[in-house]
C-alpha positions, 0 to 999 in steps of 0.5 A, spaced: 513 461 518 506 459 516 499 461 517 496 468 518 500 474 521 498 475 528 501 483 527 499 485 520 502 492 521 508 490 524 512 490 518 509 494 512 512 494 505 512 500 501 511 500 493 512 506 490 508 508 484 506 514 480 499 511 479 497 509 486 489 510 484 490 506 478 494 500 481 490 500 487 484 499 483 488 493 479 490 490 485 483 490 488 480 487 482 485 481 484 481 480 490 486 482 495 483 485 502 483 493 502 485 496 509 485 503 507 483 506 500 487 511 497 488 518 501 492 524 500 498 525 505 503 530 505 502 532 497 503 524 496 498 518 495 497 512 500 493 506 499 494 500 504 492 493 502 493 486 505 497 480 502 493 473 502 497 471 509 494 478 512 501 482 512 499 489 510 503 493 504 502 500 501 502 503 495 505 510 495 507 516 491 514 518 492 515 523 498 516 530 495 522 531 499 525 525 495 522 527 488 527 529 483 525 536 480 
């Protein structure tokens, strides 16, 4: 495979972190393409970015139902 992704949202890798906003800012400073800045959803945070080939990936907090108490 080579070249830019023709369907960047088809498969999306999620990276879990407790620091979505901080990691978003760190990665954004490296020059990646921002698809969607951090936003809250269902009690967690999500941010969507694109890798150099245009594939989307997300930074997410662990969903509430999976969080350890």
